[in-house]
N, C-alpha and C positions, 0 to 999 in steps of 0.2 A: 190752783193747788194749795191746800192748806199747809202752814208751817208744820203742823203736827204729823202729817203722813211720813215726810222723809226722816224725821225724828224716830218714828215708830220703826221704820225699814232699818235705820243704823242699829238702834238699841236691839231690835228683834233679831237681825242677823247675828251681831256680836254675841248675844246670849246663845244663840242657836250653835254658832260656831265654836264656843267654849264647851258647850254641852256635847258637841260632836268629837271635840277633841278628847274628853273625858272617856266617851263612849269607845273611841278606837284604843284608847289606853287600856280600858277594861279588856277588850279583846285581845290585845297584845299579851296582856298579863295572863289570860286564859291560855292562851297559845304557849307561853313560857312555861307555864305550870304542867301542861300537858307534855311538852318535850322534854324538859329537864327534870321532871318529877319533884320538884321542890315544892316549897310552900311560899305563897306571896299574898298580897292583899289588894282586893278590889275596892273600888270606891262605890259601893252599892247605892243606887237610886239618884245619884247626883247628875250624872250625864244625861240620862233619860228625862229627868225632870227639868233640867235646865233647857233641853231641847223643846220639850213641850211649852215651857214658857216663852222661849224665843218665837215658836211658831204662833203662840196666842197673841204676842205682842205685835208681831210684823202684820201688816195687812195682806196676808196671803189670800187669794179668793179659794172658797170652799175649803177652809181650813177645819170646819167641824167634821169632814169626812176623815181627816188623816193626821188629826193632831196627837193621837194616840199611838201612832207608829213608833216614835223613838223609845216607848217604854218596851216595845217587843224587839227593837234591833239592839237595844243596849243589854250586853251580858249581865250588868250589876241589876238589872230591874226584874221583870217578869221572867226571863229564862232562868237566871240564878236562884230566884226564889222558889221556882216551881222545882228544880232540880233539887235544893236543899230539902223542900217539903217531901217530895217522893223518896229520897235517900233515907230521910228520918223515919218515914213510914216503913220502909223495907228493913231499916235496922231493928225497929219495934218488933217487926214480924219474926225476925231472925232470932231475936232474944226470946219472943214468947215461944217459939218451937224449942229452944235447947233449954229452957227452964221448965217448960211445960206450964207456965202461969196463964191465967185467962184474964189478967188486968191490961188494958190497953196502954 
């Protein structure tokens, strides 16, 4: 076995673990916002992107099939940005209906 393979495993798992830690924090923050109806801050893109980098560094077999899944699982990545985009579109539609404006 080459010396680089264990190093890739250690670094990849460490980066993936920290990304998973941030992803869990984003979900806990979302749950806290929903329960307490307060406002708080997410860490967008960091957890999912770190997890992707960790997967790409570690020599996992068939990683090309599932390296993108952390971007779907982290609330601060695709789910949050999709929610923000949809809510902004709905907000603009409501404003158009109330003002009678045809400007998007």
